N, C-alpha and C positions, 0 to 999 in steps of 0.2 A: 330744652334737654334736660329732666329734672338731673339731680344726684340720686349716684346708683344707692338702692338701699344696701344695710347691713345684713348677710346670710342670719346671723346668730344676734337676738335680741337680750342676751344677756351670757355672761359666763360665771364659772361659778369653780370656787377654790377649795380643796378640803385642807384646813389650816389647823392643825390639832383637835381633829374631828367635829368640827366647824365646820360646816358647807357657808363660805362667804358668796355670796352673789351680787355682782356688779351687772348694771344696766346698762347697753352697750348700742342704747338710742338714746337720743334726746328728748323722744317725746312716748308716750305711752297712752295713745288716743283711737288706735282702732282695735274694734274688740275682735277681731280674730286673733290679730297678734297678743294682746292680752290674754286668751284663751291660755293661746298655747304657750306663753309663758309660765304661766299659774298652771297648767295640765303638768308640764315637764315639773316644777317645782314639788307640786302633789306627788310628781314620780318620785323626787330624790327623797321627800319624807317617806313614802312608803319602803324604800330601798332601806331604811336606816337615820338618813339624816334628818334628826330630828335636833339639831342645835345647828339656829344660823341666825346670820346678819345679811338682810339685804342692805346694799352700800346704794344710795341715790344721786351721788356725785354726777353730775353731768344732765341730768333729768332734767326738764324745762316744764315740761308739760305733763300733766298726768290726768287723765280722765276718769269722772267719780265711780266707772267700771272696775277699774283696776284699785282703788282705795276699798271697796266692797270684796276684790279677790285678797285682798293685803289683810283685812280682818278678819276675813275667814280664813286664811293661812294662820295668824297670828292666833286665832279661837283654837283651831288643831295644833298648836304650839305651846301649849302651856303646861308648866310643871306639877305635876313631877315627870308626865311623859317628853317634853322637851321646851324650847324656849325661841322665842325669836326676838331680837332684837333691830333697830333701824338705826340708820347712821348714814352721816354727809348732807342731810336733805339740803336740796338746795333752796332758796327764797320760794320757791313756788310751790316746791312740796309743803315747805314748812306751812307756808299761809295757808294751804288746802286742808293741814293736818289741823291749824289752831283756827278754823272759821269753823270745822267739822268738830273741834273740841275733842281733840282723839287721842291725845297727849296723857291723857289718864289709862289709855286702853294702850297706848303703844310704849314699849320703852328705847328713849331716842337717844342716840350719843352724837357729839360733836364729829367724830372721826372713827375710822378704822381701828387702830390700833387701843383705842377705847372701850371701842364696842366687843372686840376680842379679848380684853381684860375680863371684863366683865364676867365674864365663863366662869374663870377660876374659883 
């Protein structure tokens, strides 16, 4: 018997006008789930949430399709119209970011608090 799947694959909070997104799954491998998550994040942006923190704590598997979606979201949220930062990268996600040489493209912070403080 397989473990029950979470109903929501991410949650978000508005923290002082910044959308803090936390993934509620340990793996982003299924293309349908990835599309659903990033379609929802696009709707957040369209509704005016143009400052965003993606918190990767607990995310152990990450498909290249998901990296492409993060890159697209990051490109969309460039100053002066928005800003995207990432935090709490697990070793697996950090390795993917490093292998793909994406540190120059993304702003990465150790923890959520540091990421939020970067918006001040």
